[in-house]
N, C-alpha and C positions, 0 to 999 in steps of 0.2 A: 420723249423718253429716251433713256440711254440705250444704245445698242452695243453689245459687247462682243468682241471677237477674241478675243484672247481668253491679274494677281491682285532697353531703357537704360537708356544710359542715365547715370547720375548727372544732374545739371552742374555745370562748372561756373566758376565766376568769370566775368569778362576778362580780368587780367590773365588768368590761366589759359583762356581761349586764345587771346592774342599771342601769348608765349608759344603755344602749340603751332599756330599758323606761321609765326615767324620762322619756325624750324622746318616748315615744309618746303622742300627744294623742288622747284619746277624745271622741267627740262628745257634745254636751249631751243628745242624744236617748236616751242610755242612762239607765235609771232603776234598774237593779239589777245589782250586780256581785259576783262571787265570784272570788277570785284564789288560785292555788295555787302555792306557793314551794317550791323544792327546792334543798338545798345538797348539794354534792359531799361524800361521806364516805368514809373508808377502809373498805375491805372485805377480809376475809381470803380468800385464794385458795389453791387446791390443785390441783396438776397431776393428770391422770388416773392417773398412776403412784402417786399418794398423797403425793408430795413436796410440802411447803409452798412457796408462792411468796410473795415480799415483798408486803406490802399495797399497794394501789393506790387511787387515787381513782376512784370510779365515773364512767364516761363516759355521758352521756345522748345517745342517737342523735338527730341533728338537734336539737341543743340548742334548747329552746323553753320558753316560758311558756304556761300554760293559764288562760283566764279565761272564765267564763260570764257572759253579759250578757242583759239583756232590754230591747228598745227600747220606746219609748212606744207604738209601733204594736202591741206584744205579741209580737213574734217573739223566741223564745228562741234564742240563738246561742252556740256554743262557739267561742272564738277561740284558735287555736293560732299564737302569734306566733313566727316564726323570723327573727331579725334578719339582714338582708342577703340573704335568699333571693331569687333572681331570678324565681321563679314563685309565683303565687298559685292555690290550688285552693279550690273552694267547692262544697258540696252543700246542697240544700234537699230535705227529705223530708217527705212527708205520709202520715199513716196513712189510705191509700186503696187498699190492696191487694184482691186478688180475693176474700178472705173475706167482704167486705161485700156482694157481688153475688149469691150463690147459684150453684148449678151451671149453670142455664140461661144466665145472663148472665155467666159466669166471665170471658170474654175482654174484656169492656168496659174494664177498667182498662188492660190491656196495649195495646189499640188506642188509647185515649186518650193514654197515655204517648208513643206514636209520633207523635201529632198535636201535642202540646203545644209542642215546640220547632220550630214551623212558622209558618204564616201567622198574623198577628195584626193589630191595628189600624194598625200602621206598616209592615207588609210583606205584599205581595199574595200571595206564594207561599212555601212552605217553602224553596225553593232560594234565594229572595231573602234570607230571614232567615239561612240558614246561610252564604251568601256574606259577608254583613255580619259575622256573628259570627267567621268563621274568617280574616278578611282579614289579620290580623297573626299568624297561626299559632295562634290559639286553638283549644281542643278543647271540645267539648260532647258530652254523652250523657245517656241516661235509662235507668232500669230499673225493672221491676215485679216485686214478690214477692207471695206470698200475703197479706202484711201491709201493705206500703208501696209507694209510687211515689217514686223519687228522681231529681232532676235535678242534673247536675253540669257544672261548667265549670272550665277550667284555662287560665291565660293568663300571657304575660310580665307582670312587675310593672308596666311602663309602661302596659299596655293593660287592666289589671284593672278599673278603674272603668267603662270603657266596656263591657267584657264583662258585668260584673255588672248594668249598666243594661239590656242586651239580655235577660239572663236574667229580670230582674224584669218587663220588658215582656211577655215571653212568658207568664209566670205570671198577670199581671194581665189581659191582654186578648187571650186566644186567639180565633181565628176558626175554627171547625170546619167547613170547607168540604166540600161533598158529594164534590168531585173528589179532595180529599186523603183523605177517609174511604175512598173506593174504592181509592185507591193504597195506603194503609197497611194496609187490610184484606188486600190481596194480599201485602204485605210481611210482615205477621205470620204469615200462613199459611205463607209460604216459611221464615220463622225457625223455626216449630214443626216443620215437616216436616224441616228440617235438624237440629234438636236431637233428633229421634226416633232418629237414627243414633247418638247417644251412649249406649252400653249401660249405662255406670255411671249416667247421669242417668236413663235409663228405669227401671232397677232402684231407684234412690233414691226416685223418685216413687211407684212401686208400693208400696214398703214404708211410705212415709208414709200412703198411702191405707189400706192394710191395718191400720195402727196407729190409724186414726181421726183423723188429723191433716189439716190443710187442704192438699189437693193434688189435682190432676187430671192425668192423663197427657197428654203432647203430642199423641198421636193423637186422643184424645177432644176435646181443646181445638180441634183443627181442625174437628171436626164441630160442636161447641157454638158456635163463633163465628158460625155461620150465623144464630143467634138474635139477634145484636146489630145494632141500627139506629143511625143517626146521633143520634137524639134521646137514646138511652142514654148517649152520650158527653157531651152537654150536662148531662144529669141528674146523672151521676157527678161531673163537675167542680163543679157548683154544690153538691153535698152534701158535698164533701170538702176542697176547696182553700180553706181558711181559714187566717188567721194563727195562731189558737189551735191548729190541727191540724197546724201545720207545726214543723219543727226544722231549724236551720241549723248547719253547721260551716264555718269558713273557716280556711285554713292558709297560712302564708307570712309575708312582711314586710307585715303588715296595718297599714294607716294609717286615719286618721280619715275620708279621702275614700272608702275602700272601705266602711267601716261606715255612712257616711251614705247610700249607695245602698241598703243592706239596710234601714236605718231607715225608708225612704220607701216600702217595699213596702206596697201597698194591695190588699186582696182583699175582695170584696163578701160572700162567704160568711161566716157567723158561727158555724159549727159548732164546738163545743167539742172539745177533744182527745178523739179516739176511742180507746177501750180496746182492748187486744189481745184476741183471742178466747180462750176457755176451751178448752183442749185437754188430754185425758187419754190417754196412750198405753195401748193394750190389749195383752195378751199373746196370742200365737198358738201353738197347740199343734202346729203342723205347719209346714214350711217353705213360703215363697212361691216358686213356680217359674215363670219365664217361659221358655217353650220357644222357642228360635230354632235351627232345625236347621242353618242356615248359620254358626252360631257354634260352632266346635269346642271352644274353651276355656270354663271356667266363670267368669263374673263373680260375685262374691259379696260381700255385706255381712253382718256380724253387728252388730246394733244392741242396746244394753242401756240401759234407761231407769230414772231415778229419778223419782218422782212428786212432786218438789219441785225448786226451782232451787237449785243449789249456790252457796255463798258464794265469795268471791275465793280464799281459801286452798285450798278443795276444787278449784277450777278450776285453780290453779297445780299442785296435786298431780296432777291429771289430765294436765296438760300435760308434767310430768316423766315421768309414766307412758308417754305416747305416745312421748317421746324414748327412753325405755328400751326400748320394744318395737319400734319401726319406723322412727324417724327417721334412722338412719344405717346404714351397711353393717356396722357392728360391734355393732348393737343386739341385745338379748337374743333376740327372736323373728325378725326380718327377717334379721339377721346369720347366725343358725343356719340358717334356711331357705336362704339363699344358699349357704352352705357345703355344704349337701346337694343343691344343684341343684334345689330344689323350686319356686321362684318367682322371677320376674325383678324384680318391684316389689311393694311392699306399703305400705299407709297406715293410719293411725288418727287419731282426732280426737274433738272434743267439740262439743256444741251446747247452747245455753241459751235457752229461750223463757220465756214467762210462768209456766207452771205445771210445767215439767219440765226436767230436764237429761238429756243422753244421751252415750254413749261408743260409738264404732264402730270396727270393724276391717274392712278390705276389700282385695281383690286380684283379679287374673286368674290363674287356675291351670289346668293341664292336667287332664284327667280322671284320669290315672294317678297324679298327685301330690296330688290333692285330699285324700284320706283322710289321708295322712301329714301334710300341712300342718295339717289341722284337729287332729290329735292332738298336734302340736307347739304349737299355739295353746293348747289346753287345758292341757298340761303347764306351759307358761310362765306362764299366768295363775294357775293354782292355786298354783304355787311362790311367785310374788310375793305373792298373797293371804295365804298361810300363813307364809311366812318372810321376806318383804321381799326386798331386794336388797343386795348388798355396798356398803359405804361407798365403795369405789372406784368402782363403777358409778354410784352416786348423785351423787358429786361430778363425775364425768365428764359425766353428763347435764346437771347444772347448768351447767357451763362451756360446753358445747355450746349450750345454750339462750341464755346471755348473749351469746355471740359471734354466733349467728344472729340474735338480737334486734337487735343493732347493725347487722349486715350488711344486714338487710332493711328498714331505715328510712333510705334514702338519698335520698329525694324527699319533697317536701311532700305529694304524693298518698299515698305509702305511710305517712307519718305520720298523715294524716287518717284513713286506713282503720283505724288502731289505735283510734280513738275512735268511729267512726261507728256501729258496731252497737249497743253498749250505750246510747249517747246517744239514737239514734233509737228504740230499743226501749222504754226507760222512763226517760229523762233521767239515766242513770248516767254519771258522768264517770269513765272508765277511769283507774286509778292507774298510768299509764305512767311517770311520773317516779319511782315507787318500785319499778319492776319488779325491779331487781337485789336490793333488800332483800327483797322478797316471795319471790323464788326461793330466796334463801339460807336463809330460815326454814322451808322445807318439810322435814319429817322422813320417815324411813322409815315411821314409824307413820301419818303422814298418807297416804302412798301406799297402804299396806295398807288402811287404812279406807275410802278412797274407792273403791278397786277392789272391796272387799266390798259397799259400798253399791250400785254399779252392777250387780253380779251378783246382787243379791237382788230386783230389780224385773222388770218386764215385759221381754221380749226377743224378738228375731225373727231368723231366718236368711232371707236372700233370695238366690236363684240365678237367673242368666240364662245361657242357652246351650242346647247340645244335651244336656239333663239328663234322664236316665232317673229316673222317680219313685222307684224302689227305692234308687238311689244318693243322691238328695236326702234320703230318709228315713234312710239310713245316716249321712250327714253330720250331719244334725240329731241323731241319737242320740249321735254322738261328742261334741257340744257339751253335751248335757243335764246331765252331771255338774258341769259348770262353774257351772250356775245352780241346782243342787239344794240348796245350803246357804243 
């Protein structure tokens, strides 16, 4: 399941796009460039009813070009150029997450992240810095995960160079004041206390811990943060915030002026790129149960793992599987459950880290409906694994994914988010410009094979609520045949 720590332009002809790109002047500070070109191609379509539709040219959401550059200062940057976009978004991420600190000092990275976009050599207080950054409507934020710390800004195009300059100042010359450490210490505690009320998040973290993955519960983090002192903040910054350990993505109508600001970023730290931790999910022979007497319904996740990372085709097959199972009100699993009045909402998804990939199903369900819903889950998944799905359902899922893909990429920030996770994780440049072709190539056999793979590895059932131990065991036993082959 995903764990989160942290977010139309008119389509132009290929000729116009090329003309615009030819006018883009890149600064001399760039020493390495990789360019990705995409042509519009005819794609065969089929209506959900099975009727053939006339071929159409593929439309690229927020039509853009993709280029990876490396500045002379060493900063690796992915440029997503969207001609005429009125807004520019930028993220700079460091491999500086909590896994580097150990359990006792776990919250150091999070507290430091709160302080970074604050007082620095040019601004006496955090409020002064934020007032300057936001004066023309710009937005800034930062987030910490188990693996990374990411800083982001978004601004009107006319204000982008100034805002990027403020971001680089904050990264280069932070001043970790005692007064701001005290204030952000309190703010982080409040944030964690608030997050602990999110039952899905609480269950997610507990499952990760039980699986042996990098994670600590929000409640324990509030206790552990008492071990963090201001000197820890300085030490973590000095150990992690180097150019070599950073990755940057900028999206919008990117100009040489914008790139020049990034090219001038200077950081004293010389730490090379830090590797992701090695994590191997372990199997649990019993359900994980978090008892909360005041929560009458059951929150649950079923996580299934493969002890290798899937390739792109396998990920696309999993994406189609999610759509087939839960993404729509007429989907195979969720649609049937809704028809029977078993569950109000249901989700599924995938995650890919250094050494593993995972697939998850989750929902909130009443006690009286839990067993029937679990039986339906098992029946649906076994049927797909053994027989696949009808060609009609497969084509309908593909059409839904293509439309949803275009609908969900209407801003430069949403476009940037399509590229950020793989690029920040291991420098992978997502093939978003080939999305339609990728999805069209996935077959029924691909879906059956990837489902069989995730059902043959470690798995876990997690439950939260007023759950009796015997009912938890019963639900676990219902799922067991699914993973027995």
